[in-house]
C-alpha positions in Angstrom: 11.0 8.3 24.3 10.0 11.9 24.2 11.5 14.5 26.5 8.7 16.0 28.7 9.1 19.2 30.5 7.0 20.7 33.3 7.1 24.5 33.6 6.0 25.7 37.0 7.3 29.2 36.8 5.7 31.8 39.0 4.3 33.9 36.1 1.2 36.1 36.0 -2.1 35.2 34.5 -1.7 33.2 31.3 -3.7 34.8 28.5 -4.3 32.5 25.6 -6.1 33.5 22.4 -8.9 31.2 21.4 -7.8 29.6 18.1 -8.6 26.5 16.1 -5.6 24.6 17.5 -6.9 24.8 21.1 -8.8 22.1 23.1 -10.3 23.0 26.4 -12.2 21.2 29.2 -11.3 18.2 31.3 -12.9 15.5 29.2 -12.0 16.8 25.7 -8.4 17.2 26.8 -8.3 13.7 28.4 -9.8 12.1 25.2 -7.3 13.9 23.0 -4.4 12.7 25.1 -5.8 9.2 25.0 -6.6 9.0 21.3 -4.1 11.3 19.6 -1.3 12.2 21.9 1.1 12.8 18.9 -1.0 15.9 18.1 -0.7 17.5 21.5 2.2 19.9 21.9 1.4 21.4 25.3 -1.0 20.9 28.3 -1.7 24.1 30.3 -3.2 23.7 33.7 -4.5 26.1 36.4 -2.0 25.6 39.2 -4.7 25.6 42.0 -7.0 23.1 40.3 -6.1 19.5 41.1 -7.7 16.2 41.8 -9.8 13.6 40.0 -9.6 13.7 36.2 -7.0 16.5 36.2 -4.5 14.3 38.0 -5.2 11.6 35.4 -4.4 14.2 32.7 -1.2 15.1 34.3 -0.1 11.5 34.7 -1.1 10.7 31.1 0.7 13.7 29.8 3.8 12.6 31.7 3.5 9.1 30.2 3.1 10.4 26.7 6.0 12.8 27.0 3.8 15.9 26.5 5.0 19.3 27.9 3.0 20.4 30.9 2.7 24.1 32.0 1.2 25.2 35.3 -0.1 28.8 35.4 -1.5 30.8 38.4 -4.5 31.7 36.3 -5.9 31.0 32.8 -7.8 33.4 30.7 -8.9 32.9 27.1 -9.1 36.0 24.9 -10.5 36.7 21.5 -13.8 36.3 19.7 -16.1 33.8 21.5 -13.7 33.4 24.5 -16.2 34.7 27.0 -18.5 31.8 26.5 -15.8 29.1 26.9 -15.5 27.2 30.3 -12.1 25.7 30.2 -12.3 24.1 33.6 -8.7 24.9 34.3 -7.1 22.9 31.5 -6.2 23.6 27.9 -4.3 21.7 25.3 -2.5 23.1 22.3 -2.6 20.8 19.3 -0.7 20.4 16.0 -2.3 20.3 12.6 -0.3 17.2 11.8 0.8 14.2 13.9 4.3 14.7 15.4 6.9 12.0 15.2 9.1 11.4 18.2 12.7 12.5 17.7 13.9 9.0 18.4 11.8 7.6 15.6 13.0 10.4 13.2 16.6 9.4 14.0 15.9 5.7 13.4 14.4 6.5 10.0 17.4 8.7 9.2 19.8 5.9 10.1 17.8 3.3 8.1 18.1 5.5 5.0 21.8 6.0 5.5 22.3 2.3 5.9 20.3 1.8 2.7 22.9 3.9 0.8 20.7 7.0 0.7 21.8 10.5 1.6 18.7 11.8 3.5 18.3 15.5 4.4 16.7 17.0 7.5 15.8 20.7 8.2 16.1 22.1 11.7 14.3 25.3 12.5 15.9 27.1 15.4 13.2 29.1 17.3 11.4 30.1 14.2 8.5 32.3 15.4 6.5 33.3 12.3 3.9 30.6 11.4 3.9 31.8 7.8 7.6 31.3 7.5 7.4 27.9 9.3 4.8 26.7 6.9 6.7 27.9 3.9 9.9 26.2 5.1 8.0 22.9 5.5 6.6 23.3 2.0 10.1 23.9 0.6 11.5 21.0 2.6 9.0 18.5 1.1 9.3 19.9 -2.4 13.1 19.7 -2.4 13.2 16.1 -1.1 14.0 16.6 2.5 12.8 13.7 4.7 12.0 15.5 7.9 11.7 18.8 9.8 12.8 19.4 13.4 11.2 22.2 15.4 12.0 23.5 18.9 9.4 23.3 21.6 10.2 26.6 23.1 10.2 30.0 21.3 8.8 28.4 18.2 5.6 29.1 16.1 3.0 26.5 16.7 2.2 24.0 14.0 -1.3 25.7 13.7 -3.8 26.2 11.0 -1.8 29.3 9.8 1.4 27.3 9.4 -0.5 24.4 7.8 -2.1 26.7 5.3 1.2 28.3 4.4 2.7 24.9 3.9 0.0 24.1 1.2 -0.7 20.8 2.9 3.0 19.7 3.2 2.6 19.3 7.0 0.7 16.1 6.3 3.3 14.6 4.0 6.6 15.0 5.8 8.0 13.8 9.1 8.0 16.5 11.7 9.2 16.4 15.3 9.7 18.8 18.2 12.7 18.8 20.5 13.4 20.6 23.8 17.1 20.9 23.3 18.2 21.5 19.7 21.9 21.3 20.6 21.5 17.8 22.0 19.3 16.8 19.1 22.0 17.9 16.6 24.6 15.9 18.5 22.4 12.8 18.0 21.9 13.5 14.4 25.6 13.8 13.8 26.1 10.4 15.6 23.5 9.0 13.2 25.8 10.1 10.3 24.7 13.5 9.3 26.7 16.6 8.6 25.1 19.7 10.1 25.1 22.9 8.0 24.1 26.2 9.6 22.7 29.0 7.5 24.1 32.3 8.6 24.7 35.8 7.3 28.4 36.0 7.9 31.1 37.0 5.5 33.4 34.3 6.9 30.9 31.6 6.2 31.4 29.2 3.2 29.4 30.1 0.1 26.4 27.9 -0.5 27.6 27.3 -4.1 31.1 26.2 -3.0 29.6 23.6 -0.5 29.4 19.9 -1.3 26.0 18.5 -0.1 26.5 15.1 -1.5 26.2 13.4 1.9 23.6 12.9 4.7 22.8 16.3 5.9 20.8 18.5 8.3 20.3 22.2 7.4 19.8 24.5 10.3 17.7 27.7 9.7 17.6 30.4 12.4 14.8 32.7 13.6 13.7 35.8 11.6 15.5 38.3 13.7 18.3 36.6 15.7 19.3 33.8 13.3 20.9 30.7 14.7 21.6 30.8 18.5 25.3 30.8 19.5 25.2 27.3 21.1 23.4 25.8 18.1 25.8 27.6 15.8 28.8 25.9 17.6 27.2 22.5 16.9 27.2 23.1 13.2 30.0 21.3 11.2 29.9 23.9 8.4 28.5 27.5 8.3 27.1 28.5 4.9 25.8 31.7 3.5 24.0 32.8 0.3 26.0 35.2 -1.9 24.0 38.3 -2.7 24.4 41.4 -4.9 23.6 44.9 -3.8 23.3 46.3 -0.3 21.0 43.7 1.3 22.8 41.3 3.7 20.1 38.8 4.4 16.9 37.1 3.2 13.7 36.2 4.8 14.1 32.9 6.7 11.8 30.9 4.5 13.3 32.4 1.3 16.8 31.6 2.5 15.8 28.0 3.4 14.2 27.5 -0.1 17.4 28.8 -1.9 19.6 26.4 0.2 17.3 23.4 -0.1 16.9 23.6 -3.8 20.6 24.0 -4.3 21.1 20.8 -2.3 18.5 19.1 -4.5 20.2 20.4 -7.6 23.6 18.9 -6.5 22.2 15.6 -5.5 19.8 15.2 -8.5 22.6 15.7 -11.0 24.7 12.8 -9.7 
């Protein structure tokens, strides 16, 4: 069962850019929730508009485990936004169907029980859709079986991310979680070792690390890296040795280096 969160913070007007991953209007949003709930990442509602079909949308979103956000006011911005009548409800969608975290864990366990050494990639609050798409592309190309994203402070799985992935979003399991720390605990219970990619002199060298086991590679955000509580949940912290004065790589580049080293090790056995 998905974890569903309702955000009723007393913020100001919610301004949302009109993009290809947005659905608006009571009936289109209701139909999307009914037909393809796995593609809906968030429902945003005007706090003062209730009753009728909107109540059905709220109840259906709760049932499907979709995040609901109530805003004091909604305003679409961008080209063509002035002609849109959103009727107090918007839905953000994913370019690919999202798997539930529970199902991803079940698939991981099945592979472990089958004698395989599956690999997952967890993106901790990655906010650049180009980097997100590139990491998903590298994950698929290096043989990873799934990608875990955070619901909050994460780039949407939008057209930009899908394009950067070169179509990989449609060929690999992807899920979103509200609490990455709790998710990593569950993954470890399922038999995985969790490796956190950090820029830390005390971390273990990527090339001195044995990846010949079920694994989850955690990659942090572009600026802050892995958050402290997520870092504590990692079994082993790894870093990429580098020459010269640079001390870090772009998130997607670092992920690719790590993932293909993991593939090299396991492919040579």
